[in-house]
N, C-alpha and C positions, 0 to 999 in steps of 0.2 A: 504494499500499499504506500502510496506517496503522501506525505505530510507537508503542505505548502505553508511556509511561514509568511504571514501578512502583517508585519509590524506596522504600527502599534495596535492593530485591530485584533489579531489573534492567530489561531491555527485551526483551520476547518470550522466546525461548529463551535469551537471554544472562542468566545469573544471577550476581550478585556472589558471589565465593567459590569458583566452579567452577575446575577446573584449566585451565591455558593450553590444553592439548590439547582439552579438551571446549568451551572458549570458541571456539577456532578452528573446530570442527565446527559449533557453533551459528551462528557468523557466516556460514558458507557457506549456511545456509538463507535468507539475505537476498540472496544473489548472484542477479543476473539473467543467466543463462547466455547469453542472446541478445545480450548487451552486454559484452564483456570489456573491461577497462581495463588499460592498461600501468602506471598509478599504484598498482595494488593490491599490497599486501604480504600474501601468503596467511597465514591465520590470525591476522592483526593488524589489517588495515585494508582497507576497500573503499569504492568509490564505486558508487552505484547510477546508472541512466541519468538520473534526475531531478537528479543532482548531489548528492544526500544522501551525506554521508560518515559512515561508522561506523568508530570507532577504539577498539581495546581497550587498556586500561592494565593490564599484568600486572606483578606483583612476586613474586619467589620462586615462580614457576609458578602463581600465583593471580590470578584476575581481580579487580581492585580497583576499576576504574572503566570506564564506557562512555561515550564521548563521541560526539555526533551533530552534524554540521555542516549548516547551513541548505541545503536543496536550492534549485536555481534554477527548477525547475518544480513544479507543484502535484500531480503524480502520486503523490508520497510526502508524508505528513503526519506530524508528530511531536506526540503529544497527551499532555496531562497532565490527567486528570479532564475530558476533553472540551475543554480549552483547546488550540487549535493554536498552539504556542509559537513557530513560525517565521513563520506567516502574518499574526499580529497584530503591530502596533507593540509595541515593547518595553514601553512603559508600560502598554499594555492587557494584554499577557501577564502582567505582574507583578500587575496588579489581579486578573486571572482566577485565577492561582495562589494569590494572597493570600486568596481565598475559602475555600481548603482548608487552608492552613498559613501560618505566619509566614514572610515573606520580607523580606530586608533587602538594601540596597545594600552591596556588597563594600567595606569600607574601604580596600582596596589597589587597587581597580580601579574607577574612576568609571564609572557606567553599567552595571555588572555586578551580579548579584544572587545571593544564596544563601538557600536554604531549608534551614537547619542541621539542623532536626528530621528532614528527609527525605534530607539529603545529596544535594541537587539544586542545581545552579548553572547560571546563565545568563551568557553573555559576548557582548560586542560591543567593537570596538576603540575606539570613542569615542561620545560622546553626541550625537545630532541629533534630539531628540524633536520638534522643530517643523519638521523638513525632510525630508519623505517621499522626496524624490528622493535623499537621502543613505542609501541602503539599508544600507550597512555600520554606520551609527550609528543608524538609525531602528528597525531590526529586530535581534534577537539573532542572532548568527552561529553560536553553539554552545550546546549543553546537555550537562551532565555529571551521570551518576548514579553515585554512589560508594559505597563501603563505609564503615561507621562508623569515625571517626578519620581519614579521608582528608585532612581539612583541619587536623588537629591540628598544633600546634607541637611541638617536641621536648619541651617541658615537659608539654604536654597529653597527649602520648603516654605519657610516663612516669607521669602521674597515672592515665591509663586503665588501664595495666598494673597499678598498685597496687590499683585497685578490683577487679581480677579475680583477685587473689592470696588 
């Protein structure tokens, strides 16, 4: 199955800003009923048979972010504008995403990247750009689509609130 990232809107039927209940129902549409998993938290988290993880981040009953974890099989793909963000080496994925938006290395997480304008971020635990056998550092492990302000510091949040008053 293909999962199309549409930041800052969401992924498929999962829409940033929807209620926790609606998000849980939308998450169920991704479940493969032939492959139940004990690691699943209904309405919040699931694993597909490919190993693809989908995790919902809700605050105050509202979906604020959707995180997808790299599958171990190629039966599920996560795409942004045609760029397969988990199948390509991290640096190639950054170049591909960079054709559509500004993307920069996260100053707090070496080897991770944020496309601030789209509220899209990519994470891996360490950098191994020249070592394909080190999959954990060569490829991204997760991608997150979030609502506006998700990465704001408290000062930035206060400033954002002032702009809307």
